[in-house]
C-alpha positions as CSV (number, residue, x, y, z in Angstrom):
1,M,82.2,186.9,36.4
2,R,82.1,184.2,39.0
3,Y,79.4,185.6,41.1
4,M,75.7,184.8,41.7
5,A,74.9,188.4,41.0
6,T,76.3,188.1,37.4
7,Y,74.2,184.9,36.8
8,D,71.1,186.5,38.2
9,L,71.7,189.6,36.1
10,M,71.7,187.5,32.9
11,E,68.5,185.8,34.0
12,S,67.0,189.2,34.9
13,I,67.7,190.5,31.4
14,R,66.1,187.4,29.8
15,N,63.1,187.7,32.1
16,T,62.7,191.4,31.4
17,N,62.8,190.9,27.6
18,A,60.2,188.2,27.9
19,W,58.0,190.5,30.1
20,M,58.4,193.4,27.6
21,G,57.4,191.1,24.7
22,A,54.3,189.8,26.6
23,T,53.4,193.4,27.6
24,A,53.7,194.7,24.0
25,R,51.7,191.8,22.6
26,T,48.9,192.1,25.2
27,M,48.6,195.9,25.0
28,A,48.6,195.9,21.2
29,S,46.0,193.1,21.1
30,Y,43.6,194.8,23.4
31,P,40.1,194.4,21.9
32,L,39.2,198.0,22.2
33,F,42.0,199.0,19.7
34,S,40.4,196.8,17.0
35,A,37.8,199.6,16.6
36,F,40.5,201.9,15.4
37,P,42.8,199.8,13.0
38,N,46.4,200.9,13.2
39,P,49.3,199.1,11.4
40,A,51.6,200.2,14.1
41,L,49.7,198.2,16.7
42,E,49.8,195.1,14.5
43,W,53.6,195.4,14.2
44,M,53.8,195.9,18.0
45,A,51.8,192.8,18.7
46,A,53.9,190.8,16.2
47,W,57.1,192.0,17.8
48,G,55.8,191.2,21.2
49,A,54.7,187.7,20.3
50,V,58.0,186.8,18.7
51,T,60.1,188.4,21.5
52,E,58.1,186.7,24.3
53,R,58.3,183.3,22.7
54,T,62.0,183.7,22.0
55,F,63.1,184.6,25.6
56,E,60.7,182.2,27.3
57,R,62.0,179.2,25.3
58,M,65.5,179.8,26.6
59,V,64.7,178.2,30.0
60,V,62.3,175.5,28.8
61,K,63.5,171.9,28.2
62,P,62.0,170.8,24.9
63,D,59.7,167.8,24.8
64,W,60.8,164.8,22.7
65,G,57.4,165.0,20.9
66,I,57.6,161.3,19.9
67,R,54.2,160.1,21.1
68,T,53.1,157.4,18.6
69,F,54.8,155.3,15.9
70,T,53.2,153.4,13.1
71,C,54.5,149.8,13.0
72,E,54.5,147.2,10.3
73,D,51.1,146.0,11.4
74,G,49.6,149.3,10.2
75,K,48.6,150.4,13.7
76,D,49.7,153.4,15.7
77,H,51.6,152.3,18.9
78,L,52.3,154.6,21.8
79,V,55.9,155.5,22.5
80,D,56.8,155.6,26.2
81,V,60.0,157.5,27.1
82,A,61.1,155.5,30.1
83,T,64.0,156.2,32.4
84,V,66.1,153.0,32.9
85,V,69.1,154.4,34.7
86,E,68.8,157.5,36.9
87,K,71.8,159.5,37.9
88,P,72.4,163.0,39.3
89,F,73.9,164.5,36.1
90,G,72.1,162.4,33.5
91,N,69.7,159.5,32.9
92,L,69.6,156.7,30.4
93,I,66.2,156.7,28.7
94,H,64.5,154.2,26.4
95,F,62.0,154.9,23.7
96,N,59.7,151.9,24.2
97,V,57.2,151.3,21.5
98,S,54.2,149.7,23.3
99,G,52.9,146.5,21.7
100,R,55.8,146.0,19.3
101,E,58.1,143.1,19.4
102,E,61.6,143.9,20.7
103,Q,63.8,144.8,17.8
104,P,67.1,143.0,17.4
105,R,69.2,146.2,17.0
106,K,69.8,147.8,20.4
107,I,71.3,151.2,20.0
108,L,72.8,153.6,22.6
109,L,72.7,157.1,21.2
110,V,75.2,159.2,23.2
111,A,74.0,162.8,23.1
112,P,76.3,165.8,23.4
113,M,76.6,167.8,26.6
114,S,77.5,171.0,24.7
115,G,74.8,173.6,25.5
116,H,71.7,172.0,24.1
117,Y,69.5,169.2,25.4
118,A,69.5,165.7,24.1
119,T,66.3,166.5,22.3
120,L,68.6,168.1,19.6
121,L,68.8,164.4,18.4
122,R,65.0,164.1,18.1
123,S,65.1,163.5,14.3
124,T,68.0,161.0,14.7
125,V,65.9,159.1,17.3
126,K,62.8,159.2,15.0
127,S,64.9,157.7,12.1
128,L,66.3,154.9,14.3
129,I,63.2,154.0,16.2
130,V,61.7,152.6,13.0
131,N,63.5,149.3,13.4
132,C,65.8,149.7,16.5
133,E,65.5,149.8,20.3
134,V,66.8,153.2,21.0
135,Y,68.4,154.4,24.2
136,V,69.7,157.9,24.7
137,T,71.8,159.7,27.3
138,D,69.6,162.5,28.7
139,W,71.9,165.0,30.4
140,H,70.5,167.3,33.1
141,N,70.7,171.1,33.2
142,A,73.5,171.8,35.7
143,R,71.5,174.7,37.2
144,D,69.0,172.2,38.6
145,I,71.6,169.9,40.2
146,P,72.3,170.6,43.9
147,V,75.9,171.3,44.9
148,S,75.7,168.3,47.2
149,A,75.7,166.0,44.1
150,G,79.4,166.9,43.7
151,K,81.5,167.6,40.6
152,F,81.1,166.3,37.1
153,D,84.1,166.5,34.7
154,I,85.1,164.5,31.7
155,E,86.3,161.6,33.8
156,D,82.9,161.4,35.5
157,Y,81.2,161.6,32.1
158,T,83.3,158.7,30.9
159,L,82.4,156.6,34.0
160,Y,78.7,157.4,33.4
161,L,79.0,156.0,29.8
162,M,80.6,152.9,31.1
163,D,77.8,152.4,33.6
164,F,75.2,152.9,30.8
165,M,77.0,150.4,28.6
166,R,77.2,147.8,31.4
167,H,73.5,148.2,32.0
168,M,72.6,147.6,28.4
169,G,74.8,144.6,28.0
170,P,77.2,143.2,25.3
171,D,74.7,143.2,22.4
172,T,74.7,147.1,22.3
173,H,75.6,149.2,19.4
174,V,76.9,152.7,20.4
175,I,76.5,155.8,18.3
176,A,78.3,158.9,19.7
177,V,77.4,162.3,18.2
178,C,79.9,165.1,18.1
179,Q,81.3,166.2,21.6
180,P,81.1,162.7,23.3
181,A,83.0,160.9,20.6
182,P,86.4,161.0,22.3
183,L,85.0,160.1,25.7
184,T,82.9,157.3,24.3
185,L,86.0,155.9,22.6
186,A,87.8,156.1,26.0
187,A,84.9,154.5,27.8
188,T,84.9,151.6,25.4
189,A,88.6,151.1,25.7
190,Y,88.4,151.2,29.5
191,L,85.6,148.5,29.4
192,A,87.7,146.4,27.1
193,E,90.4,146.3,29.8
194,L,88.3,146.4,32.9
195,D,85.1,144.5,32.0
196,P,85.4,142.9,28.5
197,E,82.1,141.1,28.7
198,A,80.3,144.5,28.9
199,Q,81.8,145.9,25.7
200,P,79.4,146.9,22.9
201,R,79.5,145.1,19.6
202,T,80.0,148.2,17.5
203,L,81.0,151.9,18.1
204,T,80.1,154.6,15.6
205,L,81.7,158.0,16.1
206,I,80.0,160.9,14.2
207,G,81.7,164.2,13.8
208,G,83.7,164.1,17.0
209,P,87.0,165.8,17.9
210,I,89.1,162.8,18.5
211,D,92.2,164.7,17.3
212,P,91.3,168.4,17.2
213,D,94.7,169.3,15.8
214,A,94.3,167.1,12.7
215,T,92.3,169.8,10.9
216,P,92.1,173.1,12.7
217,T,88.8,175.0,12.8
218,D,87.5,178.2,14.5
219,V,86.6,176.0,17.5
220,T,90.1,174.5,17.9
221,D,91.7,177.9,17.2
222,F,89.7,179.4,20.0
223,G,90.7,176.7,22.4
224,A,94.4,177.2,21.5
225,R,94.2,180.9,21.7
226,V,92.7,181.5,25.1
227,T,94.3,180.5,28.4
228,M,92.4,178.4,31.0
229,G,92.6,181.4,33.4
230,Q,90.8,183.6,30.8
231,L,88.1,181.0,30.2
232,E,87.5,180.6,33.9
233,E,87.2,184.3,34.5
234,T,85.0,185.1,31.5
235,M,82.9,182.1,31.0
236,I,82.2,180.6,34.4
237,Q,79.5,181.9,36.8
238,R,77.9,180.7,40.0
239,V,74.2,179.7,39.8
240,G,71.9,182.1,41.5
241,F,69.4,181.7,44.3
242,K,66.4,181.0,42.0
243,C,67.6,177.5,41.0
244,K,68.1,174.2,42.8
245,G,71.8,174.2,41.9
246,V,72.4,177.5,43.8
247,G,76.1,178.1,44.2
248,R,77.2,175.5,41.6
249,M,79.9,176.8,39.2
250,V,78.7,176.5,35.6
251,Y,79.2,177.7,32.0
252,P,75.7,179.3,31.7
253,G,73.5,178.3,28.9
254,L,72.6,181.9,28.2
255,L,76.2,182.8,27.7
256,Q,76.7,179.8,25.4
257,L,73.7,180.9,23.4
258,A,75.1,184.4,23.0
259,S,78.2,182.8,21.5
260,F,76.2,180.6,19.2
261,M,74.1,183.6,17.9
262,S,77.1,185.8,17.5
263,M,78.7,183.4,15.0
264,N,75.9,183.9,12.6
265,A,74.4,187.2,13.8
266,D,73.2,188.4,10.4
267,R,71.4,185.2,9.6
268,H,69.6,185.1,12.9
269,S,68.7,188.7,12.8
270,A,67.1,188.2,9.3
271,A,65.3,185.1,10.5
272,F,63.6,187.0,13.4
273,R,62.9,190.0,11.3
274,D,61.1,187.8,8.7
275,Q,59.2,186.0,11.5
276,I,57.9,189.3,12.8
277,V,56.6,190.1,9.3
278,R,54.9,186.8,9.0
279,V,53.2,187.1,12.4
280,A,52.0,190.6,11.5
281,R,50.5,189.3,8.3
282,G,48.9,186.3,10.0
283,E,51.1,183.9,8.0
284,A,52.9,182.3,11.0
285,S,51.8,179.3,13.0
286,D,52.8,177.8,16.3
287,H,54.8,175.0,14.7
288,D,56.0,176.7,11.5
289,A,59.6,176.2,10.3
290,H,61.0,179.1,12.3
291,N,59.4,178.1,15.6
292,R,60.3,174.4,15.2
293,F,63.9,175.3,14.7
294,Y,64.3,178.1,17.3
295,D,62.2,176.4,20.0
296,E,65.0,173.8,20.0
297,Y,68.0,176.1,19.2
298,L,67.2,178.6,21.9
299,A,66.6,176.0,24.6
300,V,70.0,175.9,26.3
301,M,71.3,174.2,29.5
302,D,74.1,175.2,31.9
303,M,77.2,173.0,31.7
304,P,79.1,172.0,34.9
305,A,82.2,174.3,35.0
306,E,84.6,171.4,35.6
307,F,83.2,169.6,32.6
308,Y,83.6,172.5,30.3
309,L,87.1,173.5,31.5
310,S,88.4,169.9,31.6
311,T,87.1,169.4,28.0
312,V,89.0,172.4,26.7
313,E,92.1,171.7,28.6
314,R,92.4,167.9,28.3
315,I,90.7,167.2,24.9
316,F,91.6,170.3,22.9
317,K,94.7,171.8,24.5
318,K,96.6,168.8,25.7
319,G,95.0,166.3,23.2
320,E,95.0,163.5,25.8
321,I,92.7,161.3,23.7
322,A,94.6,162.0,20.4
323,K,97.9,161.1,22.2
324,N,96.4,158.1,24.0
325,E,97.2,159.6,27.3
326,F,93.8,160.0,28.8
327,V,93.5,159.1,32.6
328,V,90.2,158.1,34.3
329,D,90.0,157.8,38.0
330,G,93.8,157.5,38.3
331,H,94.0,154.8,35.6
332,K,95.6,155.5,32.2
333,V,93.2,154.3,29.4
334,D,94.8,152.5,26.5
335,I,92.7,152.8,23.4
336,G,94.8,150.0,21.9
337,K,92.9,147.6,24.2
338,I,89.9,147.7,21.9
339,T,90.4,144.4,20.0
340,S,86.9,143.2,19.2
341,V,84.5,146.2,19.0
342,A,84.0,147.2,15.4
343,V,84.6,150.9,15.0
344,K,83.3,153.2,12.3
345,T,83.8,157.0,11.9
346,V,81.5,159.4,10.0
347,E,82.5,162.9,8.9
348,G,81.0,165.7,6.8
349,A,83.1,167.2,4.0
350,K,81.8,170.7,4.9
351,D,81.8,170.3,8.7
352,D,83.2,173.6,10.1
353,I,83.0,172.5,13.8
354,S,84.7,169.1,13.7
355,A,86.4,169.1,10.3
356,P,87.3,166.0,8.3
357,G,90.3,164.3,9.8
358,Q,89.5,164.9,13.4
359,C,87.1,162.0,13.9
360,V,88.8,159.4,11.6
361,A,91.9,159.7,13.8
362,A,90.1,157.2,16.1
363,L,90.9,154.4,13.7
364,D,94.7,155.0,14.0
365,L,94.4,154.9,17.8
366,C,92.7,151.4,17.7
367,T,96.0,149.7,17.2
368,G,94.7,146.4,18.6
369,L,91.8,146.2,16.2
370,P,92.1,144.4,12.9
371,D,91.5,146.4,9.8
372,E,88.4,144.4,8.8
373,K,86.7,145.8,11.9
374,K,87.4,149.4,11.1
375,A,85.4,151.6,8.7
376,S,85.1,155.2,7.9
377,H,82.8,157.4,5.8
378,L,83.2,161.0,4.5
379,E,79.8,162.5,3.4
380,P,80.3,164.9,0.4
381,G,78.7,168.3,0.9
382,A,77.5,167.7,4.4
383,G,77.9,170.1,7.3
384,H,78.0,169.3,11.0
385,Y,74.3,169.0,11.6
386,G,73.6,167.1,8.4
387,I,75.7,164.1,9.3
388,F,73.4,163.1,12.2
389,A,70.1,164.8,11.6
390,G,69.7,166.2,8.1
391,K,69.1,164.9,4.6
392,S,72.6,163.4,4.4
393,W,71.9,161.3,7.6
394,R,68.5,160.1,6.4
395,N,69.5,159.2,2.8
396,N,73.1,158.1,3.0
397,I,74.6,157.8,6.5
398,R,71.9,156.0,8.4
399,P,71.7,153.1,5.9
400,L,75.5,152.8,6.0
401,V,75.6,152.8,9.8
402,L,72.8,150.2,10.1
403,E,74.6,148.0,7.5
404,F,77.7,148.3,9.6
405,I,75.8,147.3,12.7
406,D,74.2,144.3,11.0
407,A,77.5,143.2,9.6
408,N,79.0,143.0,13.1
409,S,75.9,141.9,15.1
410,G,76.2,138.1,14.9
411,Q,80.0,137.7,15.2
412,S,82.0,136.4,18.0
413,K,83.5,139.1,20.2
414,G,86.8,137.4,20.3
415,P,89.9,137.9,18.1
416,A,88.9,135.0,15.9
417,A,85.9,136.8,14.5
418,V,85.1,136.2,10.8
419,P,86.5,139.2,8.8
420,V,83.9,141.5,7.2
421,N,84.7,143.3,4.0
422,L,83.9,147.0,4.7
423,A,86.0,148.4,2.0
424,D,83.0,150.1,0.3
425,H,82.6,152.2,3.5
426,R,86.1,153.4,3.6
């Protein structure tokens, strides 16, 4: 599998399907055919339109689509997505609402590097930008990063987070969603030891695999079942000549997407079949529910091979974070060094990716943190997506997280901080 020809073959298949869809749509929509109405041509055009859009979206980075925001003054203010820290594998971006006073809550939203772009957190950003200064880690597609930029594994990821936290300063509130939760915890602990003045005030971990073995899922079972050699041989490919990252070893986004789709093949097949019917009947639109969801879902990015393999081996197989044995740049990180950063975990009762028990394990690792600075929340009936972007997030979890942030915003960062009663969050 580890050949450019294999990578280019997958891209060729995608490109061919997009071309076939465009051809079918164009031919069936030819004006001359309208003189001879034929239902088959309408179905052909509908199939072509859906197919072309589907395969074209796989290589397009979605736009944030957050252009204006209505502030308390009743006016629409422009939102400028500004890059404040630029690095080869990812940037730190800020959603700056022009003409609005700087908000007291400064939030660093750590997006996952797990196949989709940071724009997957679009609705999360929209919900927080109302009364917060929102910063997001915007990870780059590995296929666009030259080999000369070097490697990027979970240790490099952790160092990136530390640099971002340093840049934002000590009044930052960090929210890590899913995959980055264990590495964000490690970055915070390393800062506590290396540069205490740069620590954030609070750390909220949402649905992350701190201890994957606490509650096994299909994801953890897969990680335990396959060997690293099997993963490297079947999942890793070398970027082809078409991209800037030619020669870089990656876990291709198209291969990841195939895995995502296969998990719920029947549901996805029905969704596309129904969309073709709607297009044929003239009931679909450019931004209908189907297109809004799949424009984001189908947009996938390549992951650096060393990042993917080190995540499986060190987070899932060896459980280095869960055992407090994680090493960054030759230094063993001690999570017990966190003594002043308030930590909260959020889990979904029906999360089948990072099941309840995996994330809350972080609190037991924070042995140097007093109980009054620890909190946890289990959201009834919520799945993985719902705890950071769905109805559960908007109605229940977001208010709790902001309340937690506010409760720990004005306190001293030293051990003598005034205790806060967070029992109602437990």
